[in-house]
N, C-alpha and C positions, 0 to 999 in steps of 0.2 A: 867224436862229436862234443863239443864244447859242454862246456860246464856252468851253464850261465840259467839264473831265473827271468824268463819272461813274464812279464806283469801284462796278460789277459785280460780282456773285459772282465771277465769272473775275478781273477784278485783283485782287480780295480775296486770291484762292486763290495767284494770282502771287505777293500782297504775302509773305506766309505763308512761302512754300515759299523765296521768296528769305532771309528771316529763317531760316529752318531751317539751309539752306546756311549763313549766315553765325555760327552754332552748330555748325558740325559738329564731328567727333573730331579726324576724317583731314584734316589740312590741304590734300593734295593733291588732296581731293573737289572742287576749284573748279568745275563743270561743272551749268549747271541747264538743261535743255531743256525747252522752250516749247512746246507742238506745238497743232494743231485744224486744222479747216476752216478754208477761207478765207471772211473775213468774220466772224470772232466775236473781233475786237477785239485779237487778240496786237498789231501793229504798234502801233496808238494806244493798248494800255499800255505796254506796252514804249517807246516814244519820249514816253510823258507823262512815266513812271519818269526815264528819261536826262536828261530837262529840267529835273525836280526834284532830281537827285543831282547834274547834271551829270556824267552820264557818256559815255562815248563812244559814238556808235551809227552804224554800219556798217553797208550792206546789200550782202550777197555779191550776186556777180555768175556767169555761167553758167561763166563763160574765167577767173573769179578765179584768179590763183597766189599764193604766198605773198609774193613782191614786191610785185604791187599791192595786194594786203591792208594791209601793211604801211605803202606810200604812202596809204590811204586811212585808215587807222589815223590816222599821223602828223596827216596835215589835221583829222581832228579835233582831236588833245589841240595845233594850232594850232605844230606842228615842221616844218620847210622840212627834207624829206629828202633825205639823202646821196646818194651813187649808187651803194652798193655795197649788197646784201643784208646785209652784216654788220654794217656800220654804220648801216642802218637799224634792224636787230633790236635795235642796240644802244640805237638815239635811241629805241625803242621802249620799252624798258626803261624807262631812265632817267625818261622821259613819263609812263609811268603810274606808275611809281614817285613822283614829284612828285603827280601826280595822287591817290593813293591818299593818303600823307600829309597834304596838303591837306582832304581827305575828312574823315578820322580828325580833324583838328584841329577842323573845323567842325562836327564831328557828324553827317556826312552820310554813309548807305551810298554805297559805292564798286562797282563792278562797270563788263564790256565788253557792251553789247549787238551780236550778229549777227543782224541780221533776215534771212530768205530761206537761213535756212541747210542746207536741202535741196541747194543749189547744190554742198555744199563736203562734205557729210555722206558721200560715198563720195570722197573726195580725201586718202591719207594724207599726201602731204606740206602740203596746207593744214591736217589736221586735228593735225598732228603741231608744226606753226608755234604752232597755239593750243594746244598742250598746254604747248609749251616756257615760253610767258609766263605762263600762268596757273602753273602749277608755279615758277617762278622768283618768281613775285609774290605769287601768294596770292591773289589776289583773283579774284571770281565772274565768267566767260566766259558771259553767256547767250545761247542756238544756240535761235532762236526760226524753226519751222517749219513743216510742211504735213501733219507726221504720219510722214516718212520717217529723220528725224534720229534715231531711238531706235533704230529697225532695223537701220541703216546701220552705226551706231559698234557694233554687234556682229560688224563683222566687223576691229575691231581691240581688244582687250582691254584693249592698255593703257590706251587712250584710254577706253574703256567703264567702268573703273574709275573714273575721272578722274570720272564722273557722282556730282554727291552729290542731287539730287535734280531730280523731273520734276514740270511743271503742266501740264494737260490743259485747253484750254480747251472748253468746253461751246456748248449753245445754250443762250441767255440764258434765265430762269424769267419769266411773263408780269410777275411782281416790279421786275425790272430795267430792262424795258421800261416799267411807269408810272413810275419812278423818272427812265429817260432823256427823257420825254414831257416832265414835271414841271419838269426841269430844263432842259432845251433849249429849248421850242417857248414861243415869245411870242405863240400863242394859245390858248384854253380849250380842252381835247380831252376827248370824252366817254370816260367806261369801255369803252364798246360799240365804238367807232370802235379804240382801243389794241388791246381783246381781238382784231380782225378782223386789226389789223397785224402783231400778234405770233405771229398763227396765220400768214398769209399768210408772213410771213420766216421761217420757221420759227427764230424767236430769233436770228436772225444781226442782229449791233449793224448791219453797214454797211447792211443794208438796212432795217433801224429807224431810222437816221440819215436815209435818203434820202425815206421817207416822214412822218416829221418834218418834213423842209423842203418836201414837198408840200401837208400839212396846213395850215403858215405861211403858203407862197403863197394858198393859197383861201382861209383864214379872214384873211386882212388885204384879200383882195378881197370879206367880208361881215363887216368890220369889227362888232362887240357880238354876234357868234353865237357861241354854242359848237358846236363842230363834232364831228359823228358820223355814222354808219354813213348814216344818211337824207341828212343834209344834203350828205354828199359822194359821193353813189352817180352810179357812173359814171367818178367823177374817177381816174386816174392815181396813184398812189400810188409805186410805181419797177417797175424791171424785173427779173423773176426772171433772176438770173444764171445758172443752170442751165440756160435755156431758150430766155432773150432775147427773153420774150415779155412783155407789161406785164402789171401786178397791178392791176386795177380795183376801186373798192370797190363791192360786190354791196350793197344796199340789203332 
């Protein structure tokens, strides 16, 4: 399977919200909340964006503390952390300021991605630390979650006011599944199988990628044949993550 990024409708929506945040009127509104069910491509999209823009990307943990967060952030900035919270916070401000200046010089967007942000959205100390950094630096902090971040932040009005944009990831349309197959799959796939896979996956990009890998393995064993529902009948495409049961192609 080819290692390429496919600009889905969700990815385009995310980039549009990020651009809108960059053009915000209130400088303190630096937070972009990006949410959606598991498997819709949030992490893939934000990781791709972080790599393209050279942005720090950190993954929140269940037991994250402000100090642990700063250590992870400084590691992304390639800065050796000092020992006290105060000094690490100062290092983070300095490191992010340099990163933002370099990004502006190079014409790149700037921002910090915090994946799995559901873990911290009910933790006032954690969110206050994020708010302090975003207020001081006025660069976007992108909070990626699975549906709880927006609701949880309403508990903290001073932080909720910093949210300048919301990006909601939704099940992808058939056109996105077709684009994924065309871009990623190294064997020819018939439209009937793409439609079956899209329907069976419920528009979830993670399961569609698993399906593409299965189709490609099958197709390479049957070289020269375009793969459709009839050719792959009875073969497993992927496991349904909600039930754990295999999804078989039914001809």
